[in-house]
N, C-alpha and C positions, 0 to 999 in steps of 0.2 A: 470506819464507815466510809463507803464509797460516795464520792461527790458526783452526782449525775445531773446537777443543776444546769450544766451547759447543754444538756439534751432537751431541755424544756424551752419551747419557743414562746409559749403564751406567758406574758409577764405576770398575770394574776395567778396562774398555776405555779409559776416559779416562786412567787412570793409565798404562796401556801406551802409549797414543798420546803422552803427555807424555814418557815415557822415550825413545821412539824419536825424537821431535822434538829432545830435548836431545842425544842422541847424534849425530844428523845435524848439528846446529849445531856441536857440538864438533869433529867430523871435518872440517867445512867450514873452521872457523877454523884447525884444525891443518894442513890441506892447503894453505891459501892464506896464512895468517898476515897476512891483510889488516888486521884491526883493530889488531894489534900494530904493523904498519908505519905505519899512519896515526897512531896515538897517539904513537909514538916521534918521527916526523918533526914532528908538530905541536908537541911539547914542545921539540924542537931549535930550532924557529923562535920559541919563547917565545910561542906562541899558546894561548889557552884554547879550550875547545870552543865557547864563545859567539863568540869572535873568528872561528873557522873557520866557524861557522854564518852569521855576518853576511857574511863574504867570499864564501861559496858560495851563499847563499840556501837552504841546507838547514837544517832545524831542529836545534837543539842536541840534542834527544832522539834524532833519527836519527843524528847524529854519535856520540853515546854508544853507541847500539845497534851501530853498525858497529864501533866500537873494542872493544866487549865480545864481538864475534862473534855477536851476536844479530840483526843486521840482514841483509837480503838486498838490497844496493844494486843499482840499475840501472847500466848502463854509463854513462849520462849523469851520474848522481850521482857515480860514481867519477871521471869525467872532470873534473868541477868541483872535487872535493876534490884530485885529483892536480895540477891546474893551480895551485891556491893553494899547495899544499905543495911545488911544484916537483919533482914526482916524474914519472917516465916509465913508462907502461904498456907491457908487452910480453906477448905471448901465445905459448904453445907448445901445440900440439895433438899428441897421441900416440894411436896406436891400441893399446888394451890387448891384450896377448897377441901382438903382432907384434914380432919381433925383427929388428934390422938384421943383415944378413949381410955380413961383411968379404970 
């Protein structure tokens, strides 16, 4: 996610933008649980964030952001992390509001 808060001069508008950004990040993390999955698996393999960073070529700071739900990793970044953590990616696409008919 791009941080454009430095572009907002009005403090009330900046505060509002920060709240919205925080809620979006929380909902993203809740919906996908990505950071929790990465952190749990990393710990199961007895790897530190630095170990994972070295094995993937991704910075430790980015690993930390992903685990805290603050990052917005690319597909390629996730591919690298999942390969080291021996996780498999699966995707499911749904159309909101469309129900299956039996």
